[in-house]
N, C-alpha and C positions, 0 to 999 in steps of 0.2 A: 513599681513595676505595673504595667498595664496589661490586662487580659481581655480578649474578645470572645463573646459567646453568641451563638446564632440558633434560631429556630423558626420555622414556618414563615420565612421572609423577614423576621425581626432580627436586628443586630444590636447588641449592647456592649458597652465597655465598662470594666470595673478596674479599680486601682487598689493596690496594697496599702498605700498611704491613706489612712482613714477607713479602709475596708468598704469603700463606697462604690455603688453603681453610678457612673457619672455620665452615661449617654445611652439613649434608646432611640433607634430609628425604626420606622415602619417600612413596609415594602415599597412605599412610594417615595421614600427618602426624607420623610418629615422627622425632624428631631423633636423629642418631647421633653427632655430634661434640660434645664437651664445650664449653659456652658460655663458660667462664672465670669464675671467682669468686674474688676476692682472699682470701676466707675459707679457701679451700683452695689454689688455684693460679690465677693470672690468665691463664696461657697457654692456648692451644687447639690449635694445630697448627704450631709454629714450624719454620722451615727452619734447620738447623744447618750453618753455613758461615762461615769456612773451617776451623773445628775442630769436633770433636764432644767434648762433655764439657769438663773443665777442664784447665788447664795446670799443670805442676809449678811451684810458687811463682808462678803467674800469668803466667809468661813462657815464651817459646820462642825458640830461636836460629835465625835465618835469615841465611845468609851471614856467620856469625860475630858477628852483632849480636843483642842481646836485644830482643824485641818483646813488648808486653803485650796480652792479649786477654781479655775477659770470657768466662765459661763459655758454651760453644756458639757462640762467635763473634758477628759483628756483623750478619749478614743479618737476623736476626729483629727487629732494631730499626731496620732501614733501609727507606726508601721506595723501592719498585720502580716502574718505568715499565711501562705496558701496551704490549706490542709486537705482540700479535695477539689477536683475540677473535672468537668466533662464538656461535651460540645455545647450544651445549653445551660450549664450552671457553673458557679464557682463558690467555694466556701472559704472564708478567711477566719483566722483565729488570732486573738490578742490575749497574752498572758501577762501576769504581773511582772514588774521589773523594779529595780531600785528607785527609779523615777516615779513610778506609779505608787509604790508603797509609801513614799514621802507625802503623798496627797490623799491616798485611800489605802489604809493599812490592812489590806486583805489579799491573800492569794485567790486568784479567780481565773476562769476561762470565759472569754466572750467569743462566740462563733457567730459569724454573719454569713448567711447563705443567700445568694441572689440566683434566682432560677427563672429563665424565660418560660412563659406559658404559651398556649396557642395564640393568644391575642393580648399579651401583656407580660407582667412579671410578678414574682413574689419575692419578698425579703423576709427572712426569718432570723430572729435574734435568739440565741440560746446562751443563757448565763448560768455558769456552774460555780458553786462554792467549793474550791479545792483546798480550803484551809480547815482549821479546827474550831473556829468561833462562828457564831451567827453573823451573816453578812447582809447588810442592807444595801439596796441599790434602786436606782430609777433608770429608765431607758426610753428612748424615743427616736422616731424618724423625723427627717427634716427635708423631705423631697421637694425640690424646686422644679416646677413645671413651667415651660415657656408659655407665656400668655401676653400677647396673642401668639397663635401658632403660625399664622400666615401673614405675608406682607399685605398691607392695606386694611388689616383688621386693627381694632383697638382693644385695650384691656377692658374697657367698659362694655364691649360686645359680649363678654363672657359672664357667666353666673355660676354660683355654687348651689347645687340642688341635692338635698338630703332625700333619702328614700321614704321618710315620713315627715309630716308636719310637726314642728317643734314649738314648745312654749317655754322658753328660758332666756336668760341674758348672759352675755359673755362676761368672763372674769377680767377685771381691769388691771393692766400693768400700772405700777406706781413709781415712786421715787426709788432710786438706787437699784432698779431691776426687780424689786419685790412686787408681788401681787397685792392688791388692796382687798383686805377682808371686808366683807359686807357691802362692797360697792358693785353696782350693776352697770354693765357696759351696753353693747349693742344688743337689743332684744330680738329674739325670734318669737313673734307674736302670732302663733298658730299659722306658721308658714314653713314651707320646705325650701325656700329660696333666699339666697343672699345675692343681690345684684352687686357685681364688682365695681368699686369706685375708689380710685386712689385717695380721694379726700377722706374716706373713712379710715384708712390706714395712717394717713397723715395725722389724724386726730387721736387714734387709740393704739397705734403701733401693731398690736396683735389681737386677733379675735380668738379667744380661748373658751372652749365649751367642755363641760363635763356632764355625765349622766344623761346623754342623749338617748332617745328611743331608737334613732336611726343606726344602722350598721354600715351604711355606705354614704359617700358624698361624691357627686359628679361635678367636675369642672367642664363646662361645655359652652360652645358658641350658641348664642341665642337663635341664630338662623340655621346654621349648618348642622348643629348637634355634635360637631367634632370636639374631641377632648379626651378626658380620662375619667374613669370611675375608680375610687379608692375604697377598698373594704378595710375599715378600721375596727371591726367588730371585737377583736381581742384586746383592745385598748380602752381604758375608761375615759380618756380625754382626746380631743382633737383640736388642733390650732391651725390658724391661717395667717400667713405673714408675707408681706413684701416690704422692702425697705421704705420707710416714709420719706416724703419730701423730694423724691427723685423720679416719679412716674416710671418706675422700673418695669421691664417687660417680662415679669415672672410672678408666680404666686406659689408659696410653699404650702403643702398640705401635710400636716404633722400629727400622726398618731402618737400619743404620749402615755407612758406608764409613769406618772409623776409629773411635777411641774416646778416652776421657780418658787422660791421661798415666799410665803405670805408675810406681810408686815408684822403679824402678831404671833408667828410660830415660835416654838420653843428654842429652835436652833439645833436640836438633836436630830441626827440623820433619820433615826427610826420613826420620828414623829412627822416626817414630811408626808404630805398628802399622796396617797397611792404608792407609797414606798413598799417594796417587796423585801422581805427578809428571808434568806435561804439558810437552812440548817447545814452543818458540814456535810458535804457529799451530795447535797440536793441541787437540782437545776430547774430552770424555768424557761420555756420557749414561748415566744410571742411572734406573730407574723402578720403582715399586711400584704394585700395584693392590689395590683393596678391593672385595669383593663382599658384598652384603647376603644374609644367611641367613634362612630362614624366611618369605620373602616369599610 
């Protein structure tokens, strides 16, 4: 089921399948969210839960037993219920089922609230442990933004700009979807800017950073300044991805609480980097916001 929300000249659409915000138009009729195209990538803005990325050998140990889960978990393929809505917001909820319990043996509530702001939107994830045992989880966003935004522009006309200069290197993806422990990827050498270049993503697939000083990153055109600013301050990691080898016209900006398995990790869920473990009855909320630039 599709729902439409509006505010201050902005219009957005959200879908119960996956609990996603799948479209955002500004008052001039510019679409900011990638519409999905199987020729490149059919995804648009999936919710990553209860894992982010892939598992080592496709399995993770929970309570000493192995469980299998597909990359990025099951929420993105699940039908959510509408638990609240208004003119400018919608909130979805996913609860456990027989199918989820076979992959992730915990009763839970995952609420996803999309709300239009004066010049953008916020998405808030609230995860609650409704069971009787400690519940580990990871969660992340995977918002794909159209890049370029306008006809006649190029992907390479855009850049990613952090709010502070950074000195770190990206974490490198490796074989089997795992991350390489101790390997350094694309460096940020006292700079706040990543120049977009498809050749970089063809080589490394995903740019993944953790422990940044910055709280926001802007995707913007080098001349016009149009684009978006994403506040990921509540998340310890942020990633950037576009499908390699296809010169795809989008870039994903992904705030993460957790990540894919490292090649040397134990295989136990609770040992995953940035994993959160909730006590029975406890909940945790994480939100990111998107502001339109050049309006």
